[in-house]
C-alpha positions as CSV (number, residue, x, y, z in Angstrom):
1,M,-45.5,37.0,63.9
2,T,-47.6,37.8,60.8
3,G,-44.5,38.3,58.8
4,L,-43.2,34.9,59.8
5,L,-46.4,33.3,58.8
6,K,-46.3,34.8,55.3
7,N,-42.6,33.9,54.7
8,R,-42.5,31.2,52.1
9,N,-38.8,31.0,51.4
10,G,-38.6,27.5,52.8
11,N,-41.2,26.2,50.3
12,V,-38.6,26.4,47.5
13,A,-36.2,24.2,49.4
14,I,-39.0,21.8,50.2
15,L,-40.2,21.7,46.6
16,T,-36.6,21.2,45.4
17,A,-36.1,18.4,47.8
18,M,-39.3,16.7,46.7
19,L,-38.5,17.0,43.0
20,M,-34.8,16.1,43.2
21,P,-35.3,12.3,43.1
22,V,-37.5,12.8,39.9
23,V,-34.8,15.0,38.3
24,L,-32.1,12.6,39.2
25,M,-34.1,9.7,37.9
26,F,-34.7,11.4,34.5
27,S,-31.1,12.7,34.2
28,G,-29.7,9.4,35.3
29,G,-32.0,7.6,32.9
30,A,-30.8,9.9,30.0
31,V,-27.2,9.1,30.8
32,D,-27.9,5.4,31.0
33,F,-29.7,5.5,27.7
34,F,-26.9,7.3,26.0
35,N,-24.3,4.9,27.3
36,W,-26.5,1.9,26.3
37,N,-27.1,3.2,22.8
38,N,-23.4,4.0,22.4
39,Q,-22.4,0.5,23.5
40,R,-24.9,-1.0,21.0
41,V,-23.5,1.2,18.1
42,K,-19.9,0.2,19.0
43,L,-20.9,-3.5,19.2
44,K,-22.4,-3.2,15.7
45,E,-19.3,-1.6,14.3
46,L,-17.2,-4.4,15.8
47,A,-19.4,-7.1,14.4
48,D,-19.3,-5.4,10.9
49,T,-15.5,-5.3,11.1
50,L,-15.1,-8.9,12.1
51,A,-17.6,-10.2,9.5
52,T,-15.9,-8.2,6.8
53,R,-12.4,-9.3,7.7
54,G,-13.6,-12.9,7.8
55,A,-15.3,-12.6,4.4
56,R,-12.1,-11.1,2.8
57,E,-10.5,-14.5,3.3
58,F,-12.7,-15.7,0.5
59,L,-10.9,-13.3,-1.8
60,L,-7.9,-15.6,-1.4
61,A,-7.6,-19.0,-3.1
62,N,-8.9,-22.0,-1.2
63,A,-10.1,-20.3,1.9
64,T,-11.6,-22.8,4.4
65,E,-14.1,-22.4,7.3
66,F,-11.3,-23.1,9.8
67,Q,-9.1,-20.4,8.2
68,V,-11.9,-17.8,8.3
69,K,-12.8,-18.5,11.9
70,A,-9.1,-18.4,12.9
71,V,-8.6,-15.0,11.4
72,I,-11.7,-13.6,13.2
73,N,-10.7,-15.1,16.6
74,N,-7.2,-13.8,16.2
75,V,-8.5,-10.3,15.6
76,I,-10.5,-10.5,18.8
77,D,-7.7,-12.0,20.8
78,S,-5.2,-9.4,19.6
79,G,-7.0,-6.8,21.6
80,Y,-9.1,-5.3,18.8
81,A,-12.4,-6.0,20.6
82,A,-11.0,-4.6,23.8
83,A,-10.1,-1.4,22.0
84,Y,-13.8,-1.0,21.2
85,G,-14.6,-1.4,24.9
86,F,-15.5,-5.1,25.0
87,P,-12.8,-7.0,27.0
88,S,-15.2,-9.9,27.3
89,L,-17.5,-11.1,24.5
90,A,-19.5,-14.2,23.7
91,T,-18.9,-14.9,20.0
92,E,-20.6,-17.2,17.5
93,I,-19.2,-17.4,13.9
94,N,-21.0,-19.1,11.0
95,V,-19.3,-19.6,7.7
96,N,-20.9,-20.6,4.4
97,T,-18.0,-21.4,2.1
98,L,-20.2,-22.1,-0.9
99,E,-21.7,-18.6,-0.7
100,G,-18.6,-16.9,0.5
101,E,-20.7,-15.7,3.5
102,V,-19.6,-15.0,7.1
103,S,-22.0,-14.2,10.0
104,V,-20.7,-12.9,13.3
105,H,-23.0,-12.9,16.4
106,L,-21.7,-10.9,19.4
107,S,-23.2,-10.8,22.8
108,S,-22.0,-8.5,25.6
109,P,-23.4,-7.8,29.1
110,P,-24.9,-4.3,29.4
111,A,-22.7,-1.5,30.8
112,D,-23.1,-0.5,34.4
113,A,-26.0,1.9,34.8
114,L,-27.7,4.0,37.4
115,L,-31.3,3.0,36.7
116,L,-32.1,1.4,33.3
117,N,-30.4,-1.9,33.8
118,K,-33.1,-2.6,36.4
119,F,-35.7,-2.6,33.6
120,Q,-36.3,-4.6,30.4
121,P,-34.8,-4.6,27.8
122,F,-31.8,-2.7,29.2
123,K,-30.9,-5.3,31.7
124,Q,-30.4,-8.0,29.0
125,S,-27.2,-8.7,27.2
126,L,-26.7,-6.8,23.9
127,D,-26.9,-9.1,20.9
128,I,-25.7,-8.1,17.5
129,T,-25.3,-10.0,14.2
130,S,-23.5,-8.9,11.1
131,T,-23.2,-10.8,7.8
132,A,-20.6,-10.1,5.1
133,V,-20.5,-11.6,1.7
134,A,-17.5,-11.9,-0.6
135,H,-18.4,-11.5,-4.3
136,G,-15.7,-12.8,-6.7
137,G,-12.1,-12.3,-5.7
138,M,-9.9,-9.2,-5.6
139,N,-7.5,-7.1,-7.6
140,V,-3.9,-7.7,-6.4
141,C,-1.3,-5.0,-7.1
142,V,1.4,-5.7,-4.6
143,V,2.9,-9.0,-3.5
144,A,5.8,-8.8,-1.1
145,L,7.6,-12.1,-1.1
146,E,9.9,-11.6,2.0
147,R,9.1,-14.4,4.4
148,T,10.6,-13.3,7.8
149,G,12.0,-9.8,7.8
150,D,10.5,-6.5,9.0
151,G,9.0,-4.1,6.5
152,A,8.2,-6.3,3.6
153,V,6.0,-3.4,2.7
154,S,7.1,-0.2,4.3
155,A,6.2,3.5,4.1
156,T,8.1,6.0,6.4
157,T,8.3,9.7,7.0
158,N,5.7,11.3,4.6
159,S,5.3,8.4,2.1
160,K,2.0,7.6,0.5
161,L,1.1,4.3,-1.1
162,L,-2.3,4.6,-2.8
163,A,-3.8,1.4,-4.1
164,D,-7.5,2.0,-3.4
165,E,-8.8,-0.3,-6.1
166,C,-6.6,-3.3,-5.3
167,S,-4.9,-5.3,-2.6
168,I,-1.5,-5.4,-0.9
169,M,-0.2,-8.8,0.2
170,S,2.8,-9.2,2.5
171,N,4.2,-12.7,3.2
172,S,6.4,-11.8,6.1
173,K,5.6,-13.5,9.4
174,S,7.4,-10.7,11.3
175,T,5.4,-8.8,13.8
176,Q,6.3,-5.7,11.7
177,G,5.8,-7.3,8.3
178,V,4.0,-4.2,7.2
179,V,5.2,-0.8,8.4
180,S,3.6,2.6,8.1
181,S,5.1,5.2,10.4
182,G,5.4,9.0,10.9
183,N,3.0,10.8,8.6
184,S,2.9,8.0,6.1
185,K,-0.2,6.4,4.8
186,I,-0.9,3.1,3.1
187,E,-4.4,2.9,1.4
188,A,-5.7,-0.1,-0.4
189,G,-8.8,-2.2,-0.9
190,L,-7.2,-4.8,1.3
191,I,-3.9,-4.8,3.2
192,C,-3.1,-8.4,4.2
193,S,-0.1,-9.3,6.4
194,A,1.0,-12.8,7.1
195,G,2.5,-11.5,10.3
196,G,1.8,-8.2,12.1
197,A,1.7,-4.5,11.3
198,Y,3.5,-1.5,12.8
199,G,1.8,1.9,12.9
200,N,-1.3,3.6,14.1
201,V,-4.8,3.6,12.8
202,H,-4.3,6.9,10.9
203,N,-1.3,5.3,9.0
204,Y,-3.6,2.8,7.2
205,A,-6.9,2.6,5.4
206,P,-8.1,0.1,6.3
207,F,-5.9,-1.3,9.1
208,P,-4.2,-4.4,7.9
209,T,-5.7,-7.9,8.2
210,L,-3.2,-9.9,10.2
211,D,-2.1,-13.5,10.0
212,C,-3.1,-13.9,6.4
213,P,-2.2,-17.0,4.6
214,H,0.9,-17.1,2.4
215,Y,0.3,-15.7,-1.1
216,A,2.4,-17.7,-3.6
217,D,4.6,-16.0,-6.1
218,P,2.2,-15.4,-8.9
219,L,4.9,-15.3,-11.6
220,S,7.0,-18.3,-10.4
221,E,6.2,-20.3,-13.5
222,R,6.9,-17.5,-16.0
223,E,9.9,-18.4,-18.1
224,A,12.8,-16.0,-18.3
225,P,13.8,-14.9,-21.8
226,A,16.9,-16.3,-23.4
227,V,20.2,-14.4,-23.3
228,G,22.2,-14.2,-26.4
229,V,25.6,-12.6,-27.3
230,C,26.3,-9.0,-26.4
231,D,24.9,-6.4,-28.7
232,E,26.5,-3.5,-26.8
233,V,29.2,-3.4,-24.1
234,D,29.3,-0.7,-21.4
235,A,26.9,1.5,-23.4
236,V,26.7,5.1,-22.4
237,Y,24.5,7.8,-24.0
238,G,24.7,11.5,-23.1
239,H,27.0,13.2,-20.6
240,M,28.0,12.3,-17.1
241,I,27.4,15.0,-14.6
242,E,31.2,15.5,-14.3
243,D,31.4,16.4,-18.0
244,V,28.7,19.0,-17.6
245,V,30.4,20.5,-14.6
246,S,33.6,20.8,-16.4
247,A,31.9,22.4,-19.4
248,A,30.2,24.9,-17.2
249,A,33.2,26.6,-15.7
250,N,31.5,30.0,-16.1
251,V,28.6,29.0,-13.8
252,S,28.7,30.0,-10.2
253,T,30.7,27.7,-7.9
254,N,27.7,27.1,-5.6
255,L,25.6,26.0,-8.5
256,I,28.2,23.6,-9.8
257,S,28.7,22.1,-6.4
258,A,25.0,21.6,-5.9
259,A,24.6,19.8,-9.2
260,A,27.7,17.7,-8.8
261,K,26.3,16.5,-5.4
262,G,23.1,15.4,-7.2
263,H,20.7,18.0,-5.7
264,G,17.4,18.5,-7.6
265,G,15.2,21.5,-7.8
266,G,16.1,22.4,-11.4
267,K,19.7,23.2,-10.6
268,V,21.0,20.7,-13.1
269,N,19.0,22.3,-15.9
270,K,20.5,25.7,-15.0
271,L,23.9,24.1,-15.0
272,I,23.2,22.7,-18.5
273,N,22.2,26.0,-19.8
274,G,25.4,27.5,-18.5
275,A,27.5,24.8,-20.1
276,G,26.2,25.5,-23.6
277,L,25.3,21.9,-24.2
278,S,22.2,20.6,-26.0
279,E,20.0,17.5,-25.8
280,T,20.6,14.6,-28.2
281,T,18.0,12.0,-29.1
282,Y,19.0,8.3,-29.4
283,T,16.9,5.4,-30.6
284,L,17.9,2.0,-29.3
285,N,16.8,-1.5,-30.3
286,P,16.1,-4.6,-28.2
287,G,19.2,-6.7,-27.5
288,V,21.8,-7.7,-24.9
289,Y,23.5,-4.7,-23.1
290,C,26.5,-6.3,-21.4
291,G,28.0,-4.1,-18.7
292,G,24.7,-2.3,-18.4
293,L,23.2,0.8,-20.0
294,T,23.8,4.3,-18.8
295,I,21.7,7.3,-19.9
296,G,23.3,10.5,-18.8
297,T,22.5,14.2,-18.9
298,L,21.1,15.5,-22.2
299,A,20.4,12.1,-23.5
300,N,16.8,11.4,-24.7
301,V,16.7,7.7,-25.3
302,E,13.7,6.2,-27.1
303,L,13.3,2.5,-27.1
304,N,11.9,0.4,-29.9
305,P,9.5,-2.4,-28.8
306,G,11.0,-5.6,-27.5
307,I,13.1,-7.1,-24.7
308,Y,16.2,-5.4,-23.4
309,V,18.6,-7.7,-21.5
310,I,20.6,-5.7,-19.0
311,K,23.6,-8.0,-18.2
312,D,26.3,-7.6,-15.6
313,G,25.7,-3.9,-15.0
314,P,23.0,-1.4,-14.1
315,L,20.3,0.3,-16.1
316,L,21.1,3.8,-14.9
317,V,19.2,7.0,-15.9
318,G,21.1,10.0,-14.5
319,L,20.2,13.5,-13.7
320,S,17.9,15.0,-16.5
321,G,18.3,11.9,-18.6
322,K,15.2,10.7,-20.5
323,L,14.1,7.1,-21.1
324,S,10.9,6.2,-22.9
325,G,9.5,3.2,-24.7
326,E,6.2,1.5,-25.5
327,N,5.8,-2.3,-25.3
328,V,9.3,-2.8,-23.8
329,S,10.6,-5.1,-21.1
330,F,13.9,-5.3,-19.2
331,Y,15.5,-8.6,-18.1
332,L,18.0,-8.0,-15.3
333,V,20.6,-10.7,-15.3
334,G,24.0,-10.9,-13.5
335,D,25.1,-9.7,-10.0
336,D,25.3,-6.0,-10.9
337,A,22.1,-5.8,-13.0
338,T,19.9,-3.4,-11.1
339,F,18.1,-0.2,-12.2
340,Y,18.4,3.3,-10.9
341,F,16.2,6.3,-12.0
342,G,17.9,9.3,-10.6
343,P,16.4,12.7,-9.5
344,E,15.2,14.8,-12.4
345,A,15.3,11.8,-14.7
346,V,12.3,11.5,-17.0
347,I,10.8,8.0,-17.3
348,S,7.9,6.8,-19.4
349,L,7.6,3.0,-20.0
350,T,4.9,0.5,-21.0
351,A,5.2,-3.3,-20.9
352,P,4.8,-5.5,-24.0
353,K,1.4,-6.5,-25.3
354,D,2.5,-10.0,-26.3
355,G,5.5,-12.3,-26.2
356,P,7.3,-14.1,-23.4
357,L,7.3,-11.0,-21.1
358,A,3.8,-9.8,-21.9
359,G,2.6,-7.4,-19.2
360,I,6.0,-7.4,-17.4
361,L,8.1,-4.2,-17.3
362,F,11.0,-5.5,-15.3
363,F,12.0,-9.2,-14.7
364,E,14.8,-9.9,-12.2
365,D,16.8,-13.1,-12.7
366,R,15.7,-15.6,-10.1
367,N,19.4,-16.5,-9.5
368,A,20.4,-12.8,-8.7
369,P,21.9,-12.1,-5.3
370,A,19.3,-11.5,-2.6
371,D,18.4,-8.1,-1.2
372,R,19.7,-5.9,-4.0
373,T,17.9,-2.6,-4.3
374,H,16.3,-1.0,-7.4
375,Y,15.7,2.8,-7.1
376,I,13.0,5.1,-8.4
377,L,14.1,8.6,-7.3
378,S,12.8,10.4,-10.4
379,D,10.3,13.2,-10.0
380,D,8.9,12.5,-13.4
381,A,8.1,8.8,-13.6
382,R,4.4,9.1,-14.2
383,V,3.9,6.3,-16.7
384,L,5.1,2.9,-15.5
385,L,2.5,0.6,-17.1
386,G,3.0,-3.1,-16.3
387,T,4.4,-5.3,-13.7
388,F,7.7,-5.1,-11.7
389,Y,8.9,-8.6,-11.0
390,L,11.8,-8.4,-8.6
391,S,11.6,-11.7,-6.7
392,R,15.1,-11.3,-5.1
393,G,15.3,-7.6,-4.5
394,T,13.8,-4.4,-3.0
395,L,12.0,-1.8,-5.0
396,A,12.8,1.6,-3.3
397,V,10.8,4.7,-4.1
398,A,11.9,8.1,-2.8
399,S,10.7,10.9,-5.0
400,L,9.0,14.3,-4.5
401,L,6.2,14.0,-7.0
402,P,3.7,11.2,-7.8
403,V,5.0,8.0,-9.3
404,A,3.0,5.8,-11.8
405,D,-0.1,7.9,-11.3
406,Q,-0.7,8.3,-15.1
407,S,-0.5,4.5,-15.7
408,A,-3.6,2.5,-16.4
409,Y,-2.2,-0.1,-14.0
410,T,1.0,-0.9,-12.2
411,A,1.6,-4.1,-10.3
412,I,4.6,-5.0,-8.0
413,V,5.8,-8.5,-7.2
414,A,9.0,-8.0,-5.2
415,K,10.8,-9.3,-2.2
416,K,10.3,-5.9,-0.6
417,L,8.6,-2.6,-1.4
418,S,10.2,0.3,0.5
419,M,9.1,3.9,0.5
420,S,10.8,6.7,2.3
421,G,10.9,10.5,2.3
422,N,8.0,12.2,0.5
423,P,7.0,10.0,-2.4
424,T,3.4,9.2,-3.5
425,L,3.3,5.8,-5.3
426,V,-0.1,5.4,-7.1
427,L,-1.1,1.9,-8.1
428,N,-4.0,2.2,-10.5
429,A,-6.2,-0.8,-11.5
430,D,-7.8,0.4,-14.7
431,Y,-7.2,-2.9,-16.5
432,A,-9.8,-2.2,-19.2
433,G,-8.0,1.1,-20.0
434,T,-5.1,-0.6,-21.7
435,D,-4.2,-3.3,-24.2
436,V,-1.2,-4.3,-22.1
437,P,-2.2,-7.6,-20.4
438,V,-2.1,-8.3,-16.7
439,P,0.0,-11.3,-15.8
440,E,-1.9,-14.1,-14.1
441,G,-2.0,-13.9,-10.3
442,V,-1.9,-10.2,-10.2
443,G,-4.5,-7.8,-11.4
444,P,-8.2,-8.8,-11.4
445,V,-8.2,-12.0,-9.5
446,G,-11.4,-10.9,-7.8
447,N,-13.8,-8.2,-6.8
448,T,-15.5,-7.1,-3.5
449,V,-16.9,-7.7,0.0
450,Y,-20.1,-6.2,1.2
451,L,-22.2,-6.2,4.3
452,R,-25.7,-7.7,4.0
453,E,-28.5,-6.5,6.2
């Protein structure tokens, strides 16, 4: 009996039972507070994003209050808010067009809770306001003029399009007007699609703004240069790869086969060494090159300043050919006038400082057949300073090493910009770092957007 009286084992259970409601209350309250604070942080992030996207519309010409509000509401309705965990929101948008200012007020009921939503302030709706201001305009480095098709701007496989200091504008109304897939990445100060965008969040930085207004062709009023009589016809400099293969009969069969098929990796240079051929330097003058201009293996072509009219044939730089020129421009006229920079070609070009094509590196005839493709496959095209104006065609980039990364600036106005494989196209915006002018409508047409506390 005495032992039973002294046994206190049951006291622990009693004490635990007494304290359990208190423990549950504190632990439940901690969970509630964590969820409430997390909800508040996400709501703030969403408000910041919406305000910033709205203010970016002021970086475009003639943005209106209606347009800004439509863009923000479209983002919400597209499921963006639901992705943040807010399927239902009360939204108030205020737009000051004179100041370029957008305020977004969001209100959401508190998340379900165990305890805290029975107490103030946790039982009240969450209210967050963010304000973004557009200062100036923006730098534009890509304008894709395609109006309906998929992939007006596209990057596939392992492509990288890096335009951190400027904006990418796509006019396609397609739901896949902008495409970034696989391990590709498109980075820009602003990515603006008149339609939709295909790809995941990790494929973009930032994710494209959708349903943007049409961005007019900024070079539509630039006059094309006059075309005179032919200065050269079917011009070819250097050796074609077939000639090199024939001269290198003592080189191993496998190496010859690899070079003849156009494989890179230095195999052509090995083939050249075996052929006993040497490089020849040529200096060309501006003029009309009827039938195109071909720069083959072992040709180092240096261009004097001026305009080169490539008529009724391609500008072709073959394997290990070299093409360089300062203050030069190419006018592509005729059905077959495209350009092709092959693997292992060495390219270094800067646009004119003055004259009718000042700031323009390539100008495609506006009457050219639609949807032609111009290729940059070169692993050594580091300097492409100026503007590519290909209003009827596609600029296709598929190289292994960075393209245009050593240029002060590169701008692209084309029907489409297509990247595939492993290229890295770098579009710099150091406009003060060169005396080559930037054509009106691209380059520094504006500046920045910032959040204001």
